[in-house]
C-alpha positions as a Markdown table, in Angstrom:
| # | Residue | x | y | z |
|---|---|---|---|---|
| 1 | Met | -47.9 | 37.6 | 9.5 |
| 2 | Arg | -48.0 | 36.2 | 6.0 |
| 3 | Phe | -47.7 | 32.5 | 5.2 |
| 4 | Ser | -44.7 | 31.5 | 3.1 |
| 5 | Trp | -43.9 | 28.1 | 1.7 |
| 6 | Thr | -40.3 | 29.0 | 1.5 |
| 7 | Gly | -40.3 | 30.0 | 5.2 |
| 8 | Leu | -42.1 | 26.7 | 6.1 |
| 9 | Ile | -39.4 | 24.7 | 4.2 |
| 10 | Leu | -36.3 | 26.6 | 5.4 |
| 11 | Ala | -37.2 | 27.4 | 9.0 |
| 12 | Pro | -36.8 | 23.9 | 10.4 |
| 13 | Leu | -33.3 | 23.7 | 8.8 |
| 14 | Leu | -31.9 | 26.6 | 10.9 |
| 15 | Val | -31.6 | 25.0 | 14.3 |
| 16 | Pro | -30.2 | 21.6 | 13.1 |
| 17 | Thr | -27.6 | 23.4 | 10.9 |
| 18 | Ile | -26.4 | 25.6 | 13.8 |
| 19 | Phe | -26.4 | 22.6 | 16.2 |
| 20 | Ser | -24.4 | 20.4 | 13.9 |
| 21 | Ala | -21.9 | 23.1 | 13.0 |
| 22 | Ala | -21.5 | 24.0 | 16.7 |
| 23 | Val | -20.9 | 20.4 | 17.8 |
| 24 | Leu | -18.5 | 19.7 | 14.9 |
| 25 | Ser | -16.5 | 22.9 | 15.6 |
| 26 | Phe | -15.0 | 21.2 | 18.6 |
| 27 | Gln | -13.9 | 18.1 | 16.6 |
| 28 | Glu | -10.4 | 17.9 | 15.1 |
| 29 | Ser | -10.4 | 15.7 | 12.1 |
| 30 | Asn | -9.9 | 15.8 | 8.3 |
| 31 | Gly | -12.5 | 17.2 | 5.9 |
| 32 | Ala | -14.1 | 14.0 | 4.7 |
| 33 | Leu | -14.7 | 12.7 | 8.2 |
| 34 | Leu | -15.9 | 16.1 | 9.3 |
| 35 | Phe | -18.5 | 16.1 | 6.5 |
| 36 | Val | -19.7 | 12.6 | 7.4 |
| 37 | Gly | -20.0 | 13.7 | 11.1 |
| 38 | Phe | -22.0 | 16.7 | 10.0 |
| 39 | Leu | -24.4 | 14.5 | 8.0 |
| 40 | Val | -24.7 | 12.0 | 10.9 |
| 41 | Leu | -25.8 | 14.9 | 13.2 |
| 42 | Met | -27.8 | 16.8 | 10.6 |
| 43 | Val | -30.1 | 14.0 | 9.3 |
| 44 | Pro | -31.7 | 13.0 | 12.6 |
| 45 | Ser | -31.9 | 16.6 | 13.7 |
| 46 | Cys | -33.8 | 17.5 | 10.5 |
| 47 | Ile | -36.2 | 14.5 | 10.9 |
| 48 | Ile | -37.1 | 15.7 | 14.4 |
| 49 | Ser | -37.4 | 19.3 | 13.3 |
| 50 | Tyr | -39.6 | 18.6 | 10.3 |
| 51 | Cys | -41.8 | 16.2 | 12.2 |
| 52 | Thr | -42.4 | 18.8 | 14.9 |
| 53 | Thr | -43.2 | 21.4 | 12.2 |
| 54 | Ile | -45.7 | 19.1 | 10.5 |
| 55 | Phe | -47.3 | 18.2 | 13.9 |
| 56 | Leu | -47.7 | 21.8 | 14.9 |
| 57 | Cys | -49.1 | 22.8 | 11.5 |
| 58 | Leu | -51.7 | 20.0 | 11.6 |
| 59 | Ala | -52.6 | 20.9 | 15.1 |
| 60 | Phe | -53.3 | 24.6 | 14.2 |
| 61 | Asn | -55.3 | 23.6 | 11.2 |
| 62 | Val | -57.3 | 20.7 | 12.6 |
| 63 | Ser | -58.2 | 22.0 | 16.1 |
| 64 | Pro | -60.8 | 24.6 | 15.0 |
| 65 | Phe | -62.7 | 21.9 | 13.0 |
| 66 | Leu | -62.6 | 19.5 | 16.0 |
| 67 | Val | -64.1 | 22.3 | 18.3 |
| 68 | Ala | -66.7 | 23.1 | 15.7 |
| 69 | Ala | -67.7 | 19.5 | 15.3 |
| 70 | Asp | -67.8 | 18.9 | 19.0 |
| 71 | Asp | -70.1 | 21.8 | 20.2 |
| 72 | Gly | -71.7 | 23.2 | 17.0 |
| 73 | Leu | -69.7 | 26.5 | 16.9 |
| 74 | Lys | -70.6 | 27.5 | 20.4 |
| 75 | Gly | -66.9 | 27.4 | 21.4 |
| 76 | Leu | -65.8 | 29.8 | 18.7 |
| 77 | Pro | -66.6 | 33.3 | 19.7 |
| 78 | Ala | -66.5 | 36.3 | 17.4 |
| 79 | Arg | -63.3 | 38.1 | 18.4 |
| 80 | Ser | -61.9 | 41.4 | 17.5 |
| 81 | Ser | -61.0 | 40.0 | 14.0 |
| 82 | Ala | -64.6 | 40.1 | 12.9 |
| 83 | Gly | -64.8 | 42.4 | 9.9 |
| 84 | His | -61.0 | 42.1 | 9.2 |
| 85 | Ala | -59.1 | 39.6 | 7.0 |
| 86 | Asp | -62.1 | 38.5 | 5.0 |
| 87 | Val | -64.2 | 37.8 | 8.2 |
| 88 | Arg | -67.6 | 39.4 | 7.7 |
| 89 | Pro | -70.3 | 39.9 | 10.4 |
| 90 | Ala | -72.5 | 37.6 | 8.4 |
| 91 | Asn | -70.0 | 34.8 | 8.8 |
| 92 | Val | -70.4 | 34.8 | 12.6 |
| 93 | Asp | -74.2 | 35.3 | 12.8 |
| 94 | Gly | -75.9 | 33.0 | 15.3 |
| 95 | Leu | -73.0 | 32.5 | 17.6 |
| 96 | Glu | -74.7 | 34.3 | 20.4 |
| 97 | Lys | -77.5 | 31.8 | 20.7 |
């Protein structure tokens, strides 16, 4: 799976947009009030969605460094990805000690 900045920016917008549109589809009002209602639902939903995305991205990026600092790379075994995706056997030397 490849990383994409476009995907990271657009993915958290999908669920709030669908949620806001679904909730407002049951409302019967004029266009201006409907648009304001959409924004009232969309803005807090996007704040929650983007905060969750940032939290998860930080957790995935920071946790290996915390494990490495805690036990000196003993908790990071060489898995089947050794030799693939720019991981060389020389990069994991000494983990068996």
